[in-house]
C-alpha positions as CSV (number, residue, x, y, z in Angstrom):
1,L,11.8,47.8,-46.3
2,S,15.3,48.1,-45.0
3,P,16.3,49.9,-41.8
4,A,18.3,52.5,-43.9
5,A,15.3,53.3,-46.1
6,M,13.1,53.6,-43.0
7,Q,15.5,56.1,-41.5
8,A,15.6,58.1,-44.7
9,L,11.8,58.3,-44.8
10,E,11.7,59.5,-41.2
11,D,14.5,62.0,-41.6
12,L,12.9,63.5,-44.7
13,D,9.5,63.8,-42.9
14,V,7.8,61.7,-45.6
15,L,5.8,59.6,-43.1
16,T,3.2,60.6,-40.6
17,K,3.6,59.5,-36.9
18,E,0.9,56.9,-37.5
19,E,2.8,55.5,-40.5
20,I,6.1,55.5,-38.6
21,E,4.4,53.6,-35.8
22,S,2.9,51.0,-38.1
23,L,6.3,50.4,-39.8
24,K,8.4,50.4,-36.6
25,D,9.3,46.7,-37.1
26,F,11.3,47.6,-40.1
27,K,13.5,50.1,-38.3
28,V,15.6,47.4,-36.6
29,K,16.0,43.8,-38.0
30,P,17.7,40.8,-36.4
31,N,21.0,39.8,-38.0
32,K,21.0,36.0,-38.2
33,N,23.9,33.5,-38.8
34,N,23.7,30.7,-41.4
35,I,21.8,28.4,-39.0
36,G,19.2,31.1,-38.2
37,N,20.3,32.2,-34.7
38,A,20.0,35.9,-34.0
39,V,23.6,37.2,-33.5
40,G,23.0,41.0,-33.6
41,E,20.8,43.7,-35.1
42,I,20.8,45.7,-38.3
43,R,20.0,49.3,-37.6
44,P,20.6,52.6,-39.3
45,A,23.8,54.5,-38.4
46,Y,23.1,57.9,-39.9
47,H,20.6,60.8,-40.0
48,L,19.9,63.0,-42.9
49,E,19.9,66.7,-42.4
50,K,17.8,69.3,-44.3
51,K,19.7,72.3,-45.6
């Protein structure tokens, strides 16, 4: 599950609070270089709005 997909599911109220808590490790992922060192984070940069 990607951080973007996780954000979309949260914004659309598809998940319960318990499900969000159990999937929290998918919300932010480490960005690693080609030798495996963490050099940053991958996180969502948007929020969906209901109209």
